[in-house]
C-alpha positions in Angstrom: 69.5 116.5 87.1 67.7 116.2 83.9 67.8 112.8 82.2 68.9 110.6 85.2 71.3 108.5 83.0 74.1 108.4 85.6 71.7 108.2 88.6 69.8 105.3 87.0 73.1 103.4 86.6 73.5 103.7 90.3 70.1 102.1 91.1 71.7 99.2 93.0 73.6 101.6 95.3 70.5 103.8 95.7 68.4 100.8 96.7 71.1 99.8 99.3 71.1 103.3 100.7 67.3 103.3 100.9 67.4 100.0 102.7 69.6 101.6 105.3 67.2 104.6 105.7 69.9 107.0 104.5 68.3 110.4 103.8 68.5 111.3 100.1 67.3 114.3 98.2 66.9 114.4 94.4 66.4 117.7 92.6 65.0 117.0 89.2 64.1 119.0 86.1 61.6 116.7 84.4 60.9 116.5 80.7 57.6 118.3 80.9 59.3 121.5 82.2 60.3 124.2 79.8 63.8 124.3 81.4 64.3 120.7 80.4 63.1 121.4 76.9 65.4 124.4 76.6 68.4 122.2 77.3 67.4 118.9 75.7 64.5 119.6 73.4 61.7 117.1 73.3 64.0 114.2 73.8 62.1 111.0 74.5 62.9 107.8 76.3 64.2 109.3 79.5 61.4 108.2 81.8 62.8 104.7 82.1 65.7 106.3 84.0 63.3 108.1 86.4 61.5 104.7 87.0 64.8 103.0 87.8 65.7 105.6 90.4 62.3 105.8 92.0 61.8 102.1 92.0 65.2 101.5 93.6 64.1 103.8 96.4 60.8 101.9 96.8 62.4 98.4 96.6 65.0 99.4 99.2 62.6 101.0 101.6 61.0 98.4 103.9 57.9 100.4 104.8 58.0 104.0 103.7 60.3 105.9 101.3 59.7 109.2 103.2 63.4 109.4 104.1 64.0 110.1 100.4 62.7 113.4 99.0 62.3 114.1 95.3 61.5 117.6 94.3 60.8 118.9 90.8 62.4 122.1 89.6 61.2 124.4 86.8 64.6 126.2 86.5 67.6 125.1 84.4 70.4 123.5 86.3 73.9 124.4 85.3 75.7 121.8 87.3 75.2 118.1 88.0 75.6 118.0 91.7 75.7 115.0 94.1 76.2 115.1 97.8 78.1 112.3 99.3 78.6 112.5 103.1 79.6 116.1 103.5 81.3 116.5 100.1 79.7 117.7 96.9 80.7 116.2 93.6 79.8 118.6 90.9 80.5 119.4 87.3 78.9 121.6 84.6 76.3 120.6 82.0 78.0 121.4 78.8 76.5 121.5 75.3 79.4 121.8 72.9 80.9 120.0 70.0 84.5 118.9 69.7 86.7 120.0 66.7 85.4 117.0 64.6 81.7 118.2 65.2 80.9 115.4 67.6 78.9 116.1 70.6 80.6 116.2 74.0 79.0 113.6 76.3 78.6 113.3 80.0 81.8 111.1 80.0 83.8 114.1 78.8 82.7 116.4 81.6 85.1 117.4 84.3 84.1 117.2 88.0 85.2 118.7 91.2 85.1 117.0 94.6 84.4 119.9 97.0 85.3 119.5 100.7 83.3 121.3 103.3 86.0 123.8 104.1 86.2 125.2 100.5 84.6 128.4 99.4 83.3 126.7 96.2 81.5 124.1 98.4 79.6 126.9 100.1 78.6 128.4 96.7 77.4 125.0 95.4 75.5 124.3 98.6 73.8 127.7 98.5 72.8 127.2 94.9 71.3 123.8 95.6 69.5 125.1 98.7 68.0 128.0 96.8 66.8 125.8 94.0 65.5 123.2 96.5 63.6 125.8 98.5 62.0 127.3 95.4 60.5 124.0 94.3 56.7 123.8 94.6 56.2 120.1 93.9 57.5 116.8 95.1 56.9 113.1 94.6 54.3 111.5 96.8 55.7 108.0 97.5 52.3 106.4 98.3 50.8 107.7 95.1 53.9 106.6 93.2 53.8 103.1 94.6 50.3 102.7 93.0 51.3 104.4 89.8 54.5 102.4 89.5 52.6 99.1 89.5 50.2 100.5 86.9 53.1 101.6 84.7 55.0 98.3 85.0 51.8 96.3 84.1 51.1 98.4 81.0 52.8 99.0 77.6 53.2 102.8 77.8 55.3 105.1 75.8 57.5 107.9 77.3 54.8 110.5 77.2 52.2 108.2 78.8 54.7 107.4 81.6 55.3 111.1 82.2 51.5 111.6 82.5 51.2 108.8 85.0 54.2 110.0 87.1 52.7 113.5 87.2 49.7 112.0 89.0 52.1 111.2 91.9 53.4 114.7 92.2 51.9 116.9 94.9 52.3 120.5 96.1 54.9 121.0 98.9 53.5 122.3 102.2 54.8 125.5 103.7 56.3 123.6 106.5 58.4 121.5 104.1 59.5 124.6 102.2 61.0 126.0 105.4 63.3 123.0 105.7 66.8 123.5 104.4 69.7 121.4 103.3 71.3 122.0 106.6 69.6 118.8 107.8 71.8 117.0 105.2 74.9 119.0 105.6 75.4 120.0 109.2 76.9 123.4 110.0 80.6 123.4 110.4 81.5 123.3 114.2 
């Protein structure tokens, strides 16, 4: 996703999943990427949402957060997609206005729950996998742990938080790039 508004509102559930070592993957288009700016412009004050999500994973993880992967994408996302068990919950990002010239918000979006046996499920999975595999960078949890403490002990604006978080982002190794989402969604028997 982009702004992490919905994901941040689920921080308690994310922390609980992290405490149970449930494998999670987050594909994010951060504010410093051109793809984000094409969709949202230079909208400020979104980094607090990123912090809520990342901190929930750290707080829930007893020793290491390595079971939770966060990759950063430089391409626009056209769907907001979550994977729950073997089902995708997905809906489009829409940037429209209603007949009274009010913006349509995330609460106005429609969503689909896609079961494993549907054709659309396969298309959504393939798109997510392609975007995931094309990512070159990811969050390094040990670096983030140090930077998170620094951020929380400082009075930083959104741009300064972005710069600090970028210090915790590392290149993805070739071995990691070869991994696919099939680890998360097993092949149909």
